[in-house]
C-alpha positions as CSV (number, residue, x, y, z in Angstrom):
1,L,-122.1,-18.7,49.9
2,K,-122.4,-17.6,53.6
3,A,-119.7,-16.4,55.9
4,L,-120.0,-18.1,59.3
5,P,-118.8,-16.5,62.6
6,G,-115.5,-17.8,63.8
7,C,-112.4,-17.0,65.8
8,Q,-110.7,-13.6,65.3
9,G,-108.9,-13.7,62.0
10,S,-110.7,-16.8,60.8
11,L,-113.5,-17.2,58.2
12,G,-115.8,-20.2,57.8
13,L,-117.4,-20.5,54.5
14,A,-120.4,-22.8,54.0
15,C,-120.8,-24.5,50.6
16,D,-121.8,-27.8,49.2
17,V,-118.5,-29.5,48.6
18,R,-120.1,-31.7,46.0
19,E,-120.5,-28.7,43.8
20,E,-117.2,-27.5,42.3
21,A,-118.7,-24.1,41.3
22,Q,-119.4,-23.4,45.0
23,I,-115.9,-24.3,46.0
24,R,-114.5,-22.1,43.3
25,A,-116.7,-19.2,44.5
26,A,-115.6,-19.8,48.1
27,A,-112.0,-19.7,47.1
28,A,-112.4,-16.5,45.2
29,A,-114.5,-14.9,47.9
30,A,-112.1,-15.9,50.7
31,G,-109.0,-14.2,49.1
32,D,-105.7,-15.1,50.6
33,V,-106.2,-18.2,52.7
34,D,-103.4,-19.4,55.0
35,V,-105.1,-22.6,56.3
36,L,-107.8,-24.8,54.7
37,V,-109.5,-27.4,56.8
38,N,-111.2,-30.1,54.7
39,C,-113.6,-31.8,57.2
40,A,-116.8,-32.6,55.3
41,G,-118.0,-36.0,55.9
42,I,-121.3,-38.0,55.6
43,T,-122.1,-41.7,55.9
44,K,-124.9,-44.2,55.8
45,R,-124.9,-47.5,57.7
46,L,-125.9,-50.5,55.5
47,P,-124.4,-53.9,54.6
48,A,-122.2,-53.7,51.5
49,E,-124.4,-56.1,49.5
50,V,-127.5,-53.8,49.7
51,F,-125.8,-50.4,49.7
52,P,-127.4,-48.3,47.0
53,L,-125.0,-46.9,44.4
54,E,-126.6,-43.4,44.7
55,D,-125.7,-43.3,48.3
56,F,-122.2,-44.6,47.6
57,D,-121.7,-41.8,45.0
58,R,-123.0,-39.1,47.4
59,I,-120.6,-40.2,50.1
60,Q,-117.7,-40.3,47.7
61,A,-118.6,-36.9,46.2
62,T,-118.8,-35.3,49.6
63,N,-115.9,-36.9,51.5
64,A,-113.3,-37.6,48.8
65,R,-114.1,-35.4,45.8
66,G,-115.0,-32.4,48.0
67,A,-111.6,-32.5,49.7
68,W,-109.9,-33.0,46.3
69,S,-111.6,-30.0,44.7
70,A,-111.1,-27.7,47.7
71,S,-107.5,-28.7,47.9
72,Q,-107.1,-27.8,44.2
73,H,-108.8,-24.5,44.3
74,F,-107.4,-23.2,47.6
75,G,-104.1,-25.0,47.2
76,S,-103.3,-23.4,43.9
77,Q,-103.6,-20.0,45.5
78,M,-101.3,-21.1,48.4
79,L,-98.8,-22.4,45.9
80,Q,-98.8,-19.1,44.0
81,R,-98.2,-17.2,47.2
82,G,-95.5,-19.6,48.4
83,H,-97.2,-20.6,51.7
84,G,-100.3,-22.2,53.2
85,C,-101.5,-25.3,55.0
86,I,-104.2,-27.8,54.2
87,I,-105.5,-29.9,57.1
88,N,-107.5,-33.0,55.9
89,I,-109.7,-34.8,58.4
90,D,-110.0,-38.5,57.7
91,S,-111.2,-41.2,60.2
92,F,-110.0,-44.0,62.3
93,V,-112.0,-46.3,60.1
94,T,-109.3,-46.1,57.4
95,S,-107.3,-48.5,59.6
96,S,-109.8,-50.0,62.0
97,M,-112.8,-51.2,60.0
98,L,-116.4,-51.1,61.2
99,K,-119.3,-53.0,59.8
100,H,-121.8,-51.4,57.5
101,V,-119.8,-48.2,56.7
102,L,-117.5,-49.5,53.9
103,P,-118.2,-46.6,51.5
104,Y,-117.4,-44.1,54.2
105,S,-114.2,-45.9,55.1
106,M,-113.2,-46.0,51.4
107,S,-113.9,-42.2,51.0
108,K,-111.8,-41.3,54.1
109,A,-109.0,-43.6,52.9
110,S,-109.0,-41.5,49.8
111,V,-108.6,-38.3,51.9
112,Q,-105.7,-40.0,53.6
113,A,-104.1,-40.7,50.2
114,L,-104.8,-37.2,49.1
115,T,-103.0,-35.8,52.1
116,K,-99.9,-38.0,51.5
117,G,-99.9,-37.3,47.8
118,L,-100.2,-33.5,48.1
119,A,-97.4,-33.5,50.7
120,L,-95.2,-35.3,48.2
121,E,-96.2,-33.1,45.3
122,W,-96.4,-29.7,47.1
123,G,-94.0,-30.5,50.0
């Protein structure tokens, strides 16, 4: 866990979002967080019929599960305090498809669904 320089009053924490333990540690180390920005994203360009499952899983774990886990850990703290904001970065490819990035598009569509679902649940 490494604090990154940022704007006054902000804190950037670097962690591997595929690892829930690192997210949990980041949430504990950060203390009271008012704003969480989920912006992790990776991709690989290959046709769907030859896309390796390992790469598919890595993309989903980073882009979708990482946002889910960070939202859970930081969001639960925000709910306890009664305030906070989560900003999830998805992609235009959730509505305008590009060739050879289908797993990325799927993962970012998951982030879009996460945003809508948490807005409904946590309002």
